[in-house]
N, C-alpha and C positions, 0 to 999 in steps of 0.2 A: 473210127471213133463218130460215131454219127453227132450232130449238133445236139440233137434232144439229152444225149445224157450227158455232156458236156455242158449243157446252161442247168442241169438236173445239180449234179456237182456242183456247180458254181451258185448257185442258191443254195446247197447246206454248207459250202465254205462260209460264207455271207453269213449264215445264222450262227452258228461256231465262232464268227470273229465278233458280230454287234454284239449276239445275246449274254454267249456263255460268258466270255470275258467282264463286262458292265455289269453282274450282279454278284461276282465275289464282290463281300465286302470284311475281310478280318484282318487282323480285331476291332469290332465295334464297342466304345464306350457308351453306354447307359446312360444322357442326359437329360431324359425328363422321359419318367414313365411311370404307369400306378397297373399293378395288377391284382385280383378282387378274385380271391381266392373261393373257391365252392364250399361250406361248412356241410359237415352232414353228408358227403355225398355230390354233395352240388359240384355243377360246374365250374370251373375256373375261366376270368375271361381277362385278358391286358390288353396294354397300351404302352409298346417305348418304341422309342426313340432316341435317335442320337447322327453322328455328322453322317451325312448322307442313306441315313437309313429309317425306316419308321417301319413298324408291325402294328396292326390291329384284329382282335381274334375271338372270339367268343367261340363257347364250347371244349374250353380244353380241361383235360382231365385234373381232377380234384385233387389240393393235397393230402396228404396223410393227419397234418395236424391244425390245431390240439386234439387230440383224441379224447381225452377225460370225457368224464361224462356221469357223474358232474365231476367236475373239476372243484378239488377242493383248498383252501387259502392254506399258506406255508408250505406247501408240496410244488417243487417245481414242475412247472409246465415246460414243453414244449412246444414252438408256434415257428420250427425250421420246416423246410417243407424241400422233398426234392419231386419235380411235378414232371411226368411225361410216360410215356414217350409221345403220346395225343396229345398238339398244342391247339388241338381246335381249326378254325378255318376264316379267313378271312379276306385282307387286303392286305399288300405291301409293296414300300416304293424304296429302292434299293441303285443308288446311283443315276434317281432321275429314272428310272425305269419303274412303270407302277403295273403291280398281278393284281386282277381283282378274283375274286371268289376261289382263292385257291386254300390246298391242306398243309398245315404245319405241323413238322414231327421237332422232334429234340429232347430234349430237358433243361429245366431251370432248378436248379439248386440258392435257395434263402438260408444261409447262414444267420441264426439267429443264439444272445446268450440265452439260455431257460429263463423264464418269467416265475416270479411270485407272486399269486393275487394274495390283496390284506386284507383281515377280518374285516369283516363291514356289520355295521347297527344299523339294526332293522329299520326302515325308511327309505334308503338308498335305493336304485331298481339295477346298479351296475357298475361296473369297470372300465376303464380304455386304458391298457397300456402301451406305450409307445417306445422300445428299443431300436437300438440301431443293428442296421442291415444290410448284408455284403452277400453281392449276388454274379453268380458262374452261370454261362450255359451255353446250349448251341442252339441252333435253329436251322431248319429246310424249307423253303417252298416247296410244292409239287405241286400237278394237277388232278392227280387220284390220291383217292386214302391210303392205299400201298407206295407209294411216293414212288411207283416206277417211272414217271416221268420229272424230273429235278428241274426247275426254275431259277432257283440260286439258294447258296450253302453260306453260311457264318458257324463256323469254330468254335467261334471266342468273343461272346457275351461276357462284359464286367460290367457291373455299376454297383452304387452305393447309396444309401437312404435310410429310411425309418420305417421297422413296421406297426400296425394300427389295428392290435385285437382287442375287441371288447366282450362282457363276459355280463351276462343278465344275471345279477342274484337273487337265487332261489327265498334263500333265507338261513338263520343258524341251527346246528344239531350237535348238540354236545360240546359246543365251545367253537367248531370249528362253522366258516361259512360257505355254502355251498354256491357253483354259479355252474350256467351253462353256455358252450362257447357260441356267441349272438350274430360274430363279423371279423374276417381277418383282408388286411390289406399292406401290401406293399407300395410303399410310394420310393420311387429312384429319381436320383439328382444328380445333376453335376456337383461332382466333391474333390475338391482338390486331393491329392495323394496326404499331404502333412493333414489336413483337416479330416481323411477317413479314420487315419490316426487317431486321433480325438477323438473321434466320434466312439471307435471302439474301445480307448481307455475309457470312458464317461459309460461305457455301458459293466465295467466293471466295477464301477462305484456308485450307480442307481439306475432305476429303471423310472422314466415318467409314469406318472400314474395321471391319469383323470375319473373322481368322483362322479357317478350320474343320480342327482339324488330327484325325488318325486316333485313335481310342481303341480299344488293345488289352485283347480281354477272354479273360482266361484262364481 
């Protein structure tokens, strides 16, 4: 065997040894993150952080919920979402290795109890509801959109936190308040397991509601 093939084989071995094992990160608990879901077909952007794991992406597929238009008070509305397989493009740092301008594929699953919007009096502009959310997902970083060249793979993402769903108040009709979806964000954070159970239990008791009123400027 000539020297050149031996050198090439040696370099390939170094790449496989130093790069491939270093970018495996399973499982990953998300300790801090925000996912901004595109409303009415808009793209989803997100920032996720965990131990030896950080990903920032824009242009991911939009979530399917909330799908009501208009949304009506007293009717259960889903703000759970399954987002994928296109997770946009951005940068990632995995176990100290940083990758820029890479494509992300995978799926994000946000599980939230259905919400019910309250009936509002005239004079308010909207409402924001903040129920607890649990998150699971997978993500792969690739050099191309088709993901023929993979640079890292995480097959188990997990997290918990709160959803923040805002709705614009349109008005009342036949005793029912009408709304349009304004924004949806998932805030994820590090939550000890007993606290996670408490959050889920609290979601069964009631949902946090913030009413937004008009302010007159004189």
